[in-house]
C-alpha positions as CSV (number, residue, x, y, z in Angstrom):
1,M,109.3,99.3,84.8
2,T,106.3,99.4,82.8
3,T,103.4,101.6,83.9
4,S,101.2,98.8,85.0
5,Q,104.0,97.3,86.8
6,R,104.5,100.7,88.4
7,K,100.7,101.0,89.4
8,R,101.1,97.9,91.0
9,S,103.9,98.7,93.2
10,D,102.5,102.1,94.1
11,G,99.2,100.2,95.2
12,R,100.9,98.1,97.2
13,E,103.1,100.5,99.1
14,T,99.6,102.5,99.6
15,M,97.7,99.4,100.9
16,S,100.8,98.9,103.3
17,R,101.0,102.4,104.4
18,I,97.3,102.3,105.3
19,M,97.8,99.0,107.0
20,D,100.5,100.4,109.1
21,F,98.7,103.2,110.4
22,A,95.6,101.3,110.6
23,L,97.0,98.6,113.0
24,V,98.1,101.2,115.2
25,E,94.6,103.0,115.6
26,F,93.2,99.6,115.9
27,N,95.4,98.6,118.7
28,K,94.9,101.8,120.5
29,V,91.1,102.0,120.5
30,G,89.8,98.6,119.1
31,P,87.1,98.1,116.1
32,D,84.0,100.2,117.7
33,D,86.2,103.5,118.3
34,F,88.4,103.0,115.1
35,N,88.7,106.3,113.2
36,L,89.5,106.2,109.6
37,D,90.0,110.1,109.8
38,R,92.7,109.6,112.0
39,V,94.4,107.0,109.9
40,L,94.1,109.1,106.8
41,K,95.5,112.3,108.6
42,K,98.5,110.3,109.9
43,S,99.1,108.1,106.6
44,G,98.6,111.2,104.2
45,V,96.7,108.7,102.2
46,S,93.5,110.0,100.5
47,R,90.3,108.8,101.4
48,S,89.5,107.8,97.7
49,S,92.6,105.2,97.9
50,V,91.1,103.7,101.0
51,Y,87.8,103.0,99.4
52,H,89.7,101.9,96.2
53,H,91.9,99.3,98.2
54,F,89.5,98.4,101.1
55,G,86.0,99.6,100.3
56,G,86.0,101.9,103.3
57,R,86.2,101.9,107.1
58,N,84.9,98.2,107.5
59,G,86.9,96.8,104.9
60,V,90.0,98.4,106.7
61,I,89.0,97.2,110.1
62,A,88.4,93.6,108.5
63,A,91.8,93.7,106.9
64,V,93.4,94.8,110.1
65,E,91.6,92.1,111.9
66,A,92.8,89.4,109.2
67,K,96.1,90.5,109.6
68,L,96.1,90.1,113.5
69,V,94.7,86.7,113.2
70,E,97.3,85.7,110.7
71,K,99.9,86.9,113.0
72,D,98.5,84.4,115.9
73,V,98.4,81.6,113.3
């Protein structure tokens, strides 16, 4: 595997890990009380990774909402 392929694979794994824990948080408390710090703590992902992949808290919430809509369709 080349370095760029490994980075992409690691990035997908990181995004998936963030989403898994973000979905739990979102389903538990909803968008208004969504706490990115809890997601970070439980997932073990760095804050910089969240900002890199999602742009921040609102990006994570938007991705979670899109995922939930996708499931319903």
